[in-house]
C-alpha positions in Angstrom: 53.4 109.3 62.7 56.2 106.9 63.4 56.8 106.7 67.2 59.4 104.0 66.9 62.5 106.3 67.4 60.8 108.1 70.3 60.1 104.8 72.0 63.6 103.6 71.4 65.1 106.8 72.8 62.8 106.6 75.8 63.8 103.0 76.5 67.5 103.9 76.1 67.2 106.9 78.4 65.4 104.7 81.0 68.1 102.0 80.8 70.9 104.6 81.0 69.3 106.3 84.0 68.8 103.0 85.8 72.4 101.9 85.0 73.8 105.2 86.3 71.7 105.1 89.5 72.5 101.4 90.3 76.1 101.1 89.0 77.9 104.4 88.4 76.4 106.4 91.3 77.3 103.9 94.1 80.8 103.5 92.6 81.4 107.3 92.6 80.0 107.6 96.0 82.1 104.9 97.5 85.1 106.0 95.5 85.0 109.4 97.3 84.9 107.8 100.8 87.8 108.7 103.1 88.9 107.3 106.4 87.0 109.0 109.3 88.3 110.2 112.6 87.4 108.1 115.6 86.1 110.5 118.2 87.3 108.5 121.2 90.9 108.2 120.1 91.4 110.9 117.4 92.9 108.2 115.1 91.8 107.5 111.5 89.8 104.5 110.6 90.4 102.4 108.6 94.1 102.3 107.9 96.0 100.3 105.2 97.1 96.9 106.3 100.8 96.4 107.0 103.0 94.9 104.3 103.0 91.2 105.4 99.3 91.3 106.0 98.7 92.8 102.5 100.8 90.0 101.0 98.7 87.5 102.9 95.6 89.0 101.5 96.8 87.9 98.0 97.5 84.4 99.4 93.9 84.4 100.8 92.6 85.4 97.4 94.7 82.9 95.4 93.8 80.1 97.8 90.1 80.7 97.2 89.3 81.2 100.9 86.4 83.5 100.0 84.5 80.6 98.4 83.8 79.2 101.9 84.2 82.3 104.2 82.5 85.6 104.2 83.7 88.9 105.5 80.5 90.7 106.3 78.8 90.9 109.7 75.1 91.6 109.6 73.0 93.0 112.4 70.1 95.2 113.3 69.6 97.9 115.9 68.4 96.6 119.2 66.0 99.0 120.8 64.3 98.9 124.2 61.9 101.8 124.8 63.7 104.9 123.7 67.2 103.7 124.5 69.5 102.4 121.8 71.5 99.5 123.3 73.5 98.1 120.4 73.0 95.5 117.7 71.4 92.1 117.5 70.9 89.4 114.9 72.4 86.0 114.0 75.9 87.2 113.3 76.1 89.4 116.4 74.6 86.6 118.5 77.2 84.2 117.2 80.0 86.5 118.4 81.2 87.2 114.9 81.3 90.9 115.6 80.0 93.6 117.9 78.6 95.8 115.1 77.5 95.3 111.5 80.0 95.8 108.7 79.8 99.1 106.9 81.4 100.5 103.7 84.3 102.2 105.6 85.6 98.8 106.7 86.6 98.0 103.1 88.2 101.3 101.9 91.6 99.7 101.5 90.5 96.3 100.2 90.6 96.0 96.5 88.9 93.8 95.4 86.5 93.4 98.3 86.1 89.7 99.1 82.7 89.6 100.8 82.2 85.9 99.9 78.9 84.3 99.1 78.8 81.1 101.2 79.3 80.3 104.9 80.6 76.8 104.7 83.0 78.1 107.3 82.5 80.9 109.8 82.6 84.6 108.9 86.2 86.0 109.2 85.5 89.7 109.4 86.7 89.7 113.0 88.8 86.5 113.2 91.8 88.6 114.2 90.1 89.6 117.5 88.4 86.2 118.1 91.6 84.1 117.7 94.8 86.0 118.4 97.1 82.9 118.6 99.2 82.7 115.5 100.2 79.0 116.3 96.5 78.1 116.3 96.1 79.6 112.8 99.1 77.7 111.5 97.8 74.4 113.0 94.4 75.2 111.5 95.8 75.6 108.1 98.0 72.5 108.3 95.4 70.2 109.9 92.1 71.9 110.6 90.6 69.0 112.6 93.5 69.1 115.0 92.1 72.3 116.5 88.5 72.3 115.2 87.1 68.8 115.5 84.6 68.1 112.7 85.9 70.8 110.5 85.3 70.4 106.7 88.0 72.8 105.8 90.7 71.3 103.5 94.3 71.0 104.6 96.7 73.5 103.2 99.8 71.5 103.7 101.6 73.0 100.7 102.0 76.2 102.8 104.4 74.3 105.1 107.9 72.8 104.7 109.1 69.5 106.2 112.8 69.5 106.9 115.4 68.0 109.1 116.0 69.5 112.5 119.5 71.0 112.7 120.4 71.7 116.3 117.5 73.2 118.1 114.0 73.1 116.5 112.9 76.3 114.7 111.0 78.6 117.0 108.0 78.6 114.6 107.9 74.9 114.0 104.5 73.4 114.4 103.9 71.5 117.7 103.0 68.3 116.1 105.4 65.8 117.7 105.5 62.6 115.7 102.1 62.9 114.2 100.3 64.6 111.3 103.2 64.2 108.8 106.1 64.9 111.2 108.6 62.2 112.2 111.6 61.9 114.5 114.3 64.3 113.4 112.0 66.4 111.2 110.0 69.5 111.8 107.3 71.3 110.0 107.7 75.1 109.5 105.4 77.6 107.8 106.6 79.0 104.5 106.5 82.7 103.7 103.0 82.4 102.2 101.7 80.8 105.4 103.2 83.5 107.6 101.7 86.2 105.3 98.3 84.5 105.3 98.2 84.3 109.1 99.3 88.0 109.4 96.3 88.8 107.2 93.9 86.8 109.2 95.2 88.4 112.4 94.6 91.8 110.8 90.9 91.1 110.2 89.4 93.1 113.0 86.5 95.6 112.4 85.3 96.6 115.8 86.2 100.3 115.7 83.0 102.4 116.3 82.0 104.5 113.3 79.2 106.9 112.7 77.0 104.4 110.8 77.7 101.6 113.4 78.7 102.7 116.9 79.6 100.2 119.5 76.9 98.9 121.7 76.3 100.5 125.1 75.4 99.0 128.4 71.9 99.7 129.8 73.4 101.8 132.6 75.5 103.8 130.2 72.5 104.4 128.0 69.9 105.2 130.7 72.1 107.5 132.7 74.9 109.3 130.9 77.1 111.9 132.7 76.3 115.5 132.0 78.1 116.8 128.9 79.1 113.3 127.6 77.8 112.4 124.2 76.2 108.9 123.9 74.9 106.8 121.0 71.3 107.1 122.3 68.9 109.1 120.1 67.5 112.2 121.7 64.2 111.9 123.4 61.1 112.7 121.4 60.0 116.4 121.8 57.1 116.9 124.2 53.8 117.4 122.5 52.1 120.7 123.2 48.9 120.5 125.3 45.7 120.4 123.3 
């Protein structure tokens, strides 16, 4: 009896099942995800980025920023005894976030730019770590002026050098007569630079979600007021006497 067709069909079925389980299934699962309600505020998370930040996301993508920066904070639960305290791990310890990244963080990001290398720091929460827009403009124009030793390239094409007419522009870079500026001239960010900085300032994923609640202090975890829900797991049930 020729078993060749059966072997072929079996191999094909195995491949199709694996492909569905590893590719199609996760896509369908994530595709059906919806923003969830944050218990503390009643607001939805996540929400779509505002228009300028959404434009800046395309500048970020076109500039290849994801080649050197990731947008994914890793972490592991930190447990002491039976009390859940929060998260620990290299990314959390570095201050790149207060909780690990979860699928909900990326619902409105298509495509998701997780990145693969960390030549630069992770940017998942750069909008909360550095809130000064001028710092970001300076960092784009001359990274080493605000981050000594940085290996980040200069993105000077995002800025315009022009003659000062009357008073300097309110968003002109505070460079004085150095780094490409000269007497009578000023450096101002172009629209792409403004959009990119708006996107960077929008990168903030610190809202507590079901999969990754915010850490609690020891006092909050060990003694919670009556009727108040905490992130601590319930105590193990008492074992019946033998």
